[in-house]
C-alpha positions as CSV (number, residue, x, y, z in Angstrom):
1,M,-8.7,-19.4,0.1
2,S,-11.8,-17.4,-0.6
3,L,-13.5,-17.8,2.7
4,D,-13.2,-14.9,5.3
5,S,-11.5,-15.5,8.6
6,K,-14.7,-15.7,10.7
7,T,-16.1,-18.4,8.3
8,Q,-12.9,-20.3,8.5
9,A,-12.9,-20.2,12.3
10,V,-16.5,-21.5,12.5
11,I,-15.7,-24.3,10.1
12,A,-12.6,-25.1,12.2
13,I,-14.7,-25.3,15.4
14,G,-17.0,-27.9,13.8
15,C,-14.0,-29.8,12.4
16,A,-12.3,-29.8,15.8
17,T,-15.5,-31.1,17.4
18,A,-15.9,-33.8,14.8
19,A,-12.3,-34.8,15.3
20,N,-12.4,-35.1,19.1
21,C,-9.5,-32.7,19.4
22,T,-9.9,-30.7,22.6
23,G,-6.8,-28.6,21.9
24,C,-7.9,-27.7,18.4
25,L,-11.4,-26.8,19.7
26,E,-10.0,-24.7,22.5
27,K,-7.7,-22.8,20.1
28,T,-10.2,-22.3,17.4
29,V,-12.9,-21.1,19.8
30,S,-10.4,-18.6,21.2
31,I,-9.5,-17.4,17.7
32,A,-13.2,-17.2,16.7
33,K,-14.0,-15.0,19.7
34,E,-11.1,-12.8,18.8
35,L,-12.6,-12.4,15.4
36,G,-15.9,-11.5,16.7
37,V,-17.8,-14.7,16.2
38,G,-20.8,-14.8,18.5
39,E,-21.7,-17.4,21.1
40,G,-24.6,-18.6,19.0
41,E,-22.5,-19.3,15.9
42,I,-19.9,-21.1,18.0
43,G,-22.6,-23.3,19.6
44,A,-24.1,-24.0,16.3
45,A,-20.7,-25.1,14.8
46,I,-20.1,-27.3,17.9
47,E,-23.5,-28.9,17.3
48,V,-22.7,-29.6,13.6
49,G,-19.4,-31.2,14.6
50,R,-21.2,-33.3,17.2
51,R,-23.7,-34.6,14.6
52,V,-20.9,-35.4,12.2
53,R,-19.0,-37.2,14.9
54,A,-22.1,-39.2,15.9
55,G,-22.8,-40.2,12.3
56,A,-19.3,-41.3,11.8
57,A,-19.3,-43.3,14.9
58,A,-22.6,-44.9,14.1
59,K,-21.2,-46.0,10.6
60,L,-18.0,-47.3,12.3
61,D,-20.2,-49.3,14.8
62,Q,-22.0,-50.8,11.9
63,F,-18.8,-51.7,10.1
64,A,-17.2,-53.1,13.3
65,A,-20.2,-55.5,13.7
66,T,-19.5,-57.0,10.2
67,V,-15.7,-57.7,10.9
68,N,-16.3,-59.6,14.0
69,S,-18.9,-62.3,15.0
70,V,-20.1,-60.1,18.0
71,T,-23.0,-57.9,17.1
72,A,-22.2,-54.3,18.0
73,E,-25.0,-51.8,18.7
74,S,-24.6,-48.1,18.9
75,S,-24.4,-47.3,22.6
76,E,-26.1,-44.0,22.0
77,A,-29.1,-45.7,20.4
78,K,-29.4,-48.1,23.2
79,N,-28.7,-46.1,26.4
80,G,-26.5,-43.1,25.7
81,G,-23.6,-44.6,27.6
82,C,-20.3,-46.2,26.8
83,A,-20.7,-49.8,25.6
84,L,-17.7,-51.0,27.8
85,H,-20.0,-51.5,30.8
86,R,-21.7,-54.3,28.9
87,I,-18.4,-56.0,28.3
88,F,-16.5,-55.4,31.5
89,K,-18.5,-55.8,34.6
90,H,-17.8,-53.6,37.6
91,P,-16.5,-55.7,40.5
92,R,-19.2,-54.3,42.8
93,G,-22.2,-55.0,40.7
């Protein structure tokens, strides 16, 4: 591979974030810090991963709406919360 170790670590941080893998993120951040990757770069990689994950989730929501008669909306677009609260009502309210 032609990428240096720091670059690989930064990419791995973004990938771990996008994949929702807590263990991978914890390990790759630790490795990145050992390699001298700065907090700003780590934060930027996490943000890229979040954006990738959000885009993928939005596309999945759109697809899911087409495979069932229930229309699904992106919970982030509506109110930033989990959509489960609209389906399952809390017994107290």
